[in-house]
VOPAGU-2260 file (C-alpha; in pm, 1 decimal, decimal comma):
REM VOPAGU-2260
SITE   aa  ch    i         X         Y         Z
SITE  MET   A    0       0,0       0,0       0,0
SITE  PHE   A    1     130,7     345,7     -92,6
SITE  SER   A    2     230,2     567,5     200,4
SITE  PRO   A    3     275,6     938,8     120,8
SITE  PHE   A    4     535,0     978,1     397,9
SITE  GLU   A    5     759,6     692,0     288,9
SITE  PRO   A    6    1055,2     776,0      60,0
SITE  PHE   A    7     974,3     798,2    -311,4
SITE  ARG   A    8    1271,1     857,3    -543,1
SITE  TRP   A    9    1135,6    1095,1    -807,3
SITE  ALA   A   10    1337,2    1034,9   -1124,2
SITE  LEU   A   11    1422,0    1350,7   -1319,3
SITE  ALA   A   12    1607,3    1444,0   -1637,5
SITE  HIS   A   13    1985,4    1480,4   -1658,5
SITE  GLY   A   14    2043,3    1208,5   -1400,5
SITE  ARG   A   15    1886,8    1402,6   -1114,4
SITE  HIS   A   16    1630,1    1292,5    -857,3
SITE  LEU   A   17    1444,2    1419,9    -551,7
SITE  GLU   A   18    1340,5    1219,1    -248,3
SITE  LEU   A   19     975,0    1285,5    -175,4
SITE  GLY   A   20     777,8    1178,1     128,0
SITE  PRO   A   21     970,5    1225,7     453,2
SITE  ARG   A   22     965,4    1607,4     423,1
SITE  GLY   A   23     781,2    1865,4     218,5
SITE  ILE   A   24     943,6    2014,9     -92,6
SITE  LEU   A   25     886,1    2369,3    -217,5
SITE  MET   A   26     846,0    2450,0    -586,7
SITE  ALA   A   27     876,9    2824,9    -647,9
SITE  ILE   A   28     666,2    2987,9    -919,2
SITE  VAL   A   29     851,3    3212,3   -1163,7
SITE  ASN   A   30     613,2    3349,7   -1427,2
SITE  VAL   A   31     795,1    3507,4   -1720,5
SITE  THR   A   32     468,6    3667,4   -1829,8
SITE  PRO   A   33     302,0    4010,3   -1837,1
SITE  ASP   A   34     -41,5    3884,1   -1726,3
SITE  SER   A   35     -26,1    3608,7   -1463,1
SITE  PHE   A   36    -298,9    3653,5   -1203,2
SITE  SER   A   37     -93,7    3771,3    -903,6
SITE  ASP   A   38     254,8    3856,5   -1026,4
SITE  GLY   A   39     218,9    3925,2   -1397,4
SITE  GLY   A   40     483,7    4163,1   -1527,8
SITE  LYS   A   41     709,1    4146,0   -1222,6
SITE  PHE   A   42     949,4    3898,5   -1381,0
SITE  ASP   A   43     878,8    3932,3   -1751,9
SITE  SER   A   44    1243,2    3981,4   -1848,5
SITE  ALA   A   45    1504,7    3707,0   -1834,1
SITE  ASP   A   46    1722,7    3900,5   -1589,0
SITE  ALA   A   47    1432,3    3969,7   -1351,3
SITE  ALA   A   48    1315,5    3607,7   -1367,6
SITE  VAL   A   49    1663,4    3472,1   -1297,2
SITE  ALA   A   50    1706,4    3711,0   -1003,5
SITE  GLN   A   51    1369,5    3602,8    -859,2
SITE  ALA   A   52    1458,5    3236,6    -901,4
SITE  ILE   A   53    1787,3    3283,1    -716,0
SITE  LEU   A   54    1605,4    3464,5    -434,5
SITE  CYS   A   55    1358,8    3174,6    -410,0
SITE  LEU   A   56    1646,5    2925,9    -388,0
SITE  GLU   A   57    1804,6    3129,2    -109,3
SITE  GLN   A   58    1472,3    3125,9      76,3
SITE  GLY   A   59    1443,7    2747,5      61,6
SITE  ALA   A   60    1289,9    2641,0    -269,3
SITE  GLU   A   61    1426,1    2319,8    -418,1
SITE  ILE   A   62    1244,8    2344,9    -751,5
SITE  ILE   A   63    1198,1    2648,7    -975,2
SITE  ASP   A   64     889,9    2622,0   -1198,2
SITE  ILE   A   65     924,5    2849,4   -1501,4
SITE  GLY   A   66     624,7    2939,2   -1715,7
SITE  GLY   A   67     581,5    3158,0   -2021,3
SITE  GLU   A   68     201,7    3158,9   -2061,3
SITE  SER   A   69     -53,3    3263,7   -1801,9
SITE  THR   A   70    -305,2    2998,3   -1701,2
SITE  ARG   A   71    -551,1    3236,6   -1533,8
SITE  PRO   A   72    -906,6    3227,4   -1674,5
SITE  GLY   A   73    -937,8    3452,7   -1977,9
SITE  ALA   A   74    -563,9    3498,8   -2025,4
SITE  ALA   A   75    -441,9    3568,0   -2376,5
SITE  THR   A   76    -299,2    3268,9   -2562,3
SITE  VAL   A   77      61,1    3305,0   -2671,9
SITE  THR   A   78     232,4    3128,3   -2958,8
SITE  ALA   A   79     481,4    2851,6   -2898,9
SITE  ALA   A   80     757,7    3080,6   -3024,5
SITE  GLU   A   81     660,6    3354,2   -2776,3
SITE  GLU   A   82     649,9    3104,3   -2490,9
SITE  GLN   A   83     990,0    2964,6   -2583,5
SITE  ASP   A   84    1146,2    3309,4   -2624,6
SITE  ARG   A   85    1035,5    3394,4   -2270,3
SITE  ILE   A   86    1143,9    3083,0   -2085,8
SITE  LEU   A   87    1440,4    2925,4   -2263,8
SITE  PRO   A   88    1690,1    3202,5   -2176,9
SITE  VAL   A   89    1584,2    3177,5   -1811,8
SITE  ILE   A   90    1626,9    2799,3   -1804,3
SITE  GLU   A   91    1963,0    2820,3   -1977,7
SITE  ALA   A   92    2088,9    3088,1   -1737,8
SITE  LEU   A   93    1978,3    2900,5   -1426,3
SITE  ALA   A   94    2109,4    2568,1   -1554,2
SITE  GLY   A   95    2445,3    2729,0   -1621,5
SITE  THR   A   96    2482,2    2913,0   -1290,0
SITE  THR   A   97    2294,4    2708,9   -1026,9
SITE  ASP   A   98    2240,4    2348,5    -920,6
SITE  ALA   A   99    1864,2    2401,4    -891,2
SITE  ILE   A  100    1602,9    2153,8   -1004,4
SITE  LEU   A  101    1422,4    2329,6   -1291,1
SITE  SER   A  102    1065,3    2269,0   -1404,8
SITE  VAL   A  103     898,4    2396,1   -1720,1
SITE  ASP   A  104     530,2    2487,5   -1693,6
SITE  THR   A  105     394,4    2406,3   -2039,0
SITE  TYR   A  106     142,6    2187,7   -2221,0
SITE  ARG   A  107     332,2    2206,1   -2552,4
SITE  ALA   A  108     542,0    1904,0   -2645,8
SITE  GLU   A  109     797,6    2101,1   -2846,5
SITE  THR   A  110     842,6    2361,4   -2573,0
SITE  ALA   A  111     896,1    2079,6   -2324,3
SITE  ARG   A  112    1154,2    1916,0   -2548,3
SITE  LEU   A  113    1347,9    2240,6   -2594,0
SITE  ALA   A  114    1325,9    2321,6   -2223,6
SITE  VAL   A  115    1470,8    1986,5   -2118,3
SITE  ALA   A  116    1748,1    2029,0   -2375,4
SITE  ALA   A  117    1818,7    2372,2   -2221,8
SITE  GLY   A  118    1851,9    2218,7   -1874,7
SITE  ALA   A  119    1503,2    2160,6   -1730,0
SITE  HIS   A  120    1451,8    1847,4   -1519,4
SITE  ILE   A  121    1070,6    1839,9   -1488,3
SITE  VAL   A  122     777,4    1894,6   -1723,8
SITE  ASN   A  123     467,9    2039,6   -1553,3
SITE  ASP   A  124     154,2    2011,5   -1769,0
SITE  VAL   A  125    -162,1    2187,5   -1645,3
SITE  HIS   A  126    -367,2    2004,8   -1909,8
SITE  GLY   A  127    -275,2    1662,3   -1776,7
SITE  LEU   A  128    -120,3    1544,7   -2107,0
SITE  GLN   A  129    -461,6    1571,1   -2272,5
SITE  ARG   A  130    -405,2    1879,8   -2487,0
SITE  GLU   A  131     -82,1    1763,1   -2654,3
SITE  PRO   A  132     -38,5    1394,6   -2562,6
SITE  ASP   A  133     304,4    1389,2   -2731,4
SITE  ILE   A  134     434,2    1573,6   -2424,9
SITE  ALA   A  135     428,0    1236,6   -2250,0
SITE  CYS   A  136     660,4    1099,0   -2517,6
SITE  VAL   A  137     898,7    1388,1   -2450,9
SITE  ALA   A  138     906,4    1298,7   -2082,6
SITE  ALA   A  139     964,4     931,8   -2158,4
SITE  GLU   A  140    1239,4     998,5   -2411,9
SITE  THR   A  141    1426,7    1254,3   -2202,2
SITE  GLY   A  142    1376,7    1095,9   -1860,6
SITE  ALA   A  143    1214,8    1414,0   -1730,6
SITE  GLY   A  144    1003,7    1413,6   -1418,8
SITE  LEU   A  145     639,5    1468,5   -1505,1
SITE  CYS   A  146     377,6    1666,5   -1310,5
SITE  ILE   A  147      31,7    1570,2   -1435,5
SITE  MET   A  148    -241,3    1815,0   -1333,5
SITE  HIS   A  149    -617,3    1771,7   -1315,5
SITE  THR   A  150    -832,3    2041,7   -1470,3
SITE  GLY   A  151   -1205,7    2089,2   -1503,4
SITE  ARG   A  152   -1178,8    2342,8   -1783,2
SITE  ASP   A  153   -1347,5    2291,5   -2120,6
SITE  ARG   A  154   -1526,1    1968,8   -2027,5
SITE  GLN   A  155   -1820,1    1830,9   -1830,3
SITE  LYS   A  156   -1712,2    1741,6   -1477,1
SITE  LEU   A  157   -1857,9    1468,2   -1259,1
SITE  PRO   A  158   -2052,8    1602,6    -957,9
SITE  ASP   A  159   -1821,5    1433,8    -705,9
SITE  VAL   A  160   -1481,3    1605,1    -683,0
SITE  VAL   A  161   -1285,4    1288,4    -606,7
SITE  GLU   A  162   -1460,9    1078,4    -871,5
SITE  ASP   A  163   -1375,4    1349,3   -1124,5
SITE  GLN   A  164   -1009,5    1331,8   -1019,6
SITE  TYR   A  165   -1008,4     959,9   -1095,3
SITE  LEU   A  166   -1189,3    1008,1   -1425,5
SITE  PHE   A  167    -956,6    1277,1   -1558,7
SITE  LEU   A  168    -625,4    1163,6   -1409,7
SITE  GLY   A  169    -702,9     804,0   -1501,4
SITE  ARG   A  170    -706,7     913,0   -1865,3
SITE  SER   A  171    -385,0    1109,0   -1815,5
SITE  LEU   A  172    -205,8     815,0   -1657,9
SITE  LYS   A  173    -312,2     591,4   -1947,4
SITE  ILE   A  174    -149,7     839,6   -2187,8
SITE  ALA   A  175     166,5     848,0   -1977,6
SITE  ARG   A  176     196,0     471,6   -1947,4
SITE  GLU   A  177     133,2     412,5   -2318,1
SITE  ALA   A  178     410,0     663,3   -2393,5
SITE  GLY   A  179     649,8     472,7   -2169,6
SITE  VAL   A  180     675,0     715,3   -1877,6
SITE  ALA   A  181     804,6     530,6   -1571,5
SITE  ARG   A  182     600,9     536,4   -1250,8
SITE  GLU   A  183     905,6     676,0   -1072,2
SITE  ALA   A  184     893,7     986,5   -1293,8
SITE  MET   A  185     533,1    1085,1   -1216,8
SITE  VAL   A  186     372,8    1317,8    -964,1
SITE  LEU   A  187       4,4    1414,9    -968,4
SITE  ASP   A  188    -152,5    1757,3    -905,7
SITE  PRO   A  189    -526,6    1776,5    -821,9
SITE  GLY   A  190    -543,6    2121,4    -983,7
SITE  PHE   A  191    -677,8    2341,7    -707,4
SITE  GLY   A  192    -862,8    2633,9    -861,4
SITE  PHE   A  193    -885,2    2503,0   -1216,7
SITE  ALA   A  194   -1259,9    2519,9   -1284,3
SITE  LYS   A  195   -1337,4    2435,4    -922,0
SITE  ASP   A  196   -1542,2    2661,4    -697,8
SITE  THR   A  197   -1461,2    2737,1    -334,4
SITE  ASP   A  198   -1667,1    2449,5    -195,2
SITE  GLU   A  199   -1508,1    2203,0    -436,1
SITE  ASN   A  200   -1156,3    2315,4    -345,3
SITE  ILE   A  201   -1222,9    2291,9      27,2
SITE  GLU   A  202   -1385,3    1950,9     -12,6
SITE  LEU   A  203   -1084,5    1835,7    -213,4
SITE  MET   A  204    -861,5    1938,6      76,4
SITE  ALA   A  205   -1086,5    1758,6     324,4
SITE  ARG   A  206   -1082,7    1437,9     115,8
SITE  PHE   A  207    -718,0    1465,4      11,1
SITE  GLY   A  208    -628,3    1118,2     136,9
SITE  ALA   A  209    -853,6     961,2    -125,6
SITE  LEU   A  210    -605,8    1068,7    -393,8
SITE  PHE   A  211    -340,3     826,4    -269,7
SITE  GLY   A  212    -534,0     548,7    -437,6
SITE  PHE   A  213    -329,4     651,2    -741,7
SITE  GLU   A  214     -19,6     534,0    -549,3
SITE  LEU   A  215     179,7     838,3    -654,4
SITE  PRO   A  216     306,3    1149,5    -472,6
SITE  ILE   A  217      83,0    1455,6    -487,5
SITE  LEU   A  218     178,1    1815,8    -563,9
SITE  ALA   A  219     -41,5    2088,5    -413,6
SITE  GLY   A  220     -80,6    2419,7    -594,5
SITE  THR   A  221    -305,0    2640,3    -380,1
SITE  SER   A  222     -90,2    2952,6    -385,6
SITE  ARG   A  223    -296,4    3275,4    -386,2
SITE  LYS   A  224    -586,5    3094,5    -551,9
SITE  ARG   A  225    -932,0    3250,6    -558,3
SITE  PHE   A  226   -1074,5    3005,4    -305,6
SITE  VAL   A  227    -810,9    3116,0     -52,1
SITE  GLY   A  228    -934,2    3470,8    -105,8
SITE  ALA   A  229   -1297,1    3362,8     -72,1
SITE  VAL   A  230   -1226,8    3208,2     268,3
SITE  THR   A  231    -996,9    3482,7     400,2
SITE  GLY   A  232   -1146,6    3787,9     229,4
SITE  ARG   A  233    -805,6    3877,4      85,8
SITE  GLU   A  234    -702,6    3997,4    -259,8
SITE  ALA   A  235    -447,5    3790,8    -454,5
SITE  ALA   A  236    -138,8    3975,3    -333,8
SITE  GLU   A  237    -249,1    3932,6      29,8
SITE  ARG   A  238    -317,5    3558,5      27,6
SITE  ASP   A  239      23,1    3423,3     133,1
SITE  ALA   A  240     -74,7    3362,0     496,1
SITE  GLY   A  241    -386,4    3177,1     382,5
SITE  THR   A  242    -174,2    2982,5     135,3
SITE  ALA   A  243      68,9    2887,1     412,5
SITE  ALA   A  244    -222,5    2752,5     615,3
SITE  THR   A  245    -322,4    2525,8     325,4
SITE  THR   A  246      40,7    2417,4     291,3
SITE  ALA   A  247      55,9    2304,4     654,8
SITE  LEU   A  248    -282,5    2131,8     635,3
SITE  LEU   A  249    -206,2    1951,5     310,6
SITE  ARG   A  250     139,0    1847,8     428,4
SITE  VAL   A  251     -19,2    1677,0     728,1
SITE  ALA   A  252    -265,8    1519,2     482,5
SITE  GLY   A  253      26,4    1377,8     282,1
SITE  ALA   A  254     109,7    1622,1       1,2
SITE  ALA   A  255     474,3    1601,6    -104,8
SITE  VAL   A  256     544,0    1911,3    -317,2
SITE  PHE   A  257     404,6    2264,0    -277,5
SITE  ARG   A  258     396,9    2508,4    -568,1
SITE  VAL   A  259     407,4    2859,8    -417,2
SITE  HIS   A  260     473,7    3225,6    -487,3
SITE  ASP   A  261     607,3    3324,7    -143,4
SITE  VAL   A  262     874,9    3073,3     -48,6
SITE  ALA   A  263     967,7    3209,2     294,4
SITE  ILE   A  264     624,9    3192,6     460,2
SITE  ASN   A  265     553,7    2849,2     314,9
SITE  ARG   A  266     895,1    2722,9     423,2
SITE  ASP   A  267     800,6    2810,6     782,5
SITE  ALA   A  268     459,9    2643,7     747,6
SITE  LEU   A  269     622,7    2328,4     614,4
SITE  ALA   A  270     882,4    2331,3     892,4
SITE  MET   A  271     608,6    2330,7    1156,2
SITE  ALA   A  272     406,0    2059,4     981,9
SITE  ASP   A  273     710,2    1838,4     929,5
SITE  ALA   A  274     819,3    1887,4    1292,5
SITE  MET   A  275     478,1    1768,2    1409,9
SITE  LEU   A  276     480,7    1471,8    1173,2
SITE  ASP   A  277     829,6    1376,9    1289,6
SITE  ALA   A  278     720,9    1398,4    1654,3
SITE  GLY   A  279     426,8    1171,5    1578,7
SITE  ARG   A  280     654,9     913,5    1419,4
SITE  LYS   A  281     882,4     920,0    1723,8
SITE  VAL   A  282     589,4     871,3    1960,9
SITE  LYS   A  283     468,1     569,7    1763,2
SITE  ALA   A  284     818,0     420,0    1753,7
SITE  ARG   A  285     859,7     470,4    2128,7
SITE  GLU   A  286     523,7     312,2    2203,7
SITE  ALA   A  287     600,1      20,5    1972,1
SITE  ARG   A  288     932,2     -42,7    2148,4
SITE  ALA   A  289     753,8     -37,3    2483,6
SITE  GLY   A  290     490,3    -281,2    2360,0
SITE  GLU   A  291     215,1     -26,7    2416,0
SITE  PRO   A  292     -75,9      34,8    2181,6
SITE  THR   A  293     -24,5     331,8    1952,0
SITE  GLY   A  294    -243,9     639,4    1972,7
SITE  GLN   A  295    -449,2     506,2    1680,2
SITE  ASP   A  296    -524,5     183,0    1868,9
SITE  ARG   A  297    -644,3     354,6    2185,7
SITE  PRO   A  298   -1015,0     419,1    2233,0
């Protein structure tokens, strides 16, 4: 049976890997775009994006996720050439000057291929391989890690949020397996905020454990999402504390990777959650050595 807190060696491109499970991992968002929902235009030059990425690494991020097209509702579509012109110089610069794990946020197979060639280790597809299925072939051929995200956009969803996860991600995993992507390369993302209302997002958090039936690590991307604002009453730029709360809650629920804008506050939230989880493991080990029932066995 899959345990989200047991070590999982996530296989990545260029011979790299990350150990997921025993502690939470932060993936920092670097949008090289003029129109992303909370930070559009802040890092829309290569120099600004590289500087932001380095700051995120200094603050505790282990993965830098670089995107060149906004995924907010109603955002303008960019061409593949525009996307590549935005992100490839950033990936090349970071690959040449840092040891960071680099992720490319794209649904385009050719952009993914070029990004991995430029130094990216992970392909992060918000369309779950279902817009350009050849992106799965790119991951298989290059050995890249693959983040497969659920979305409810442009389709009829099932009424039950967890059943819809299994419907959509089941299709995505079939694409990945038929392309030859190894299980060790895959991480799933339930797609918080992507055509899900506040109640659906909160229910997905409450039922998070049901997602481990996929027997894969889960990435959580709640950062500054609209449902965080609906609960807290905050605008996008003021949602980092609310985001950190979701990070702590979802870490305790078993999430492995956290895609965030503000690394520092989420690093602290993860530190507290991981400290509590570690203390719980020590208590269980101590009780087991003493021959006592664990806390779960007590009435």
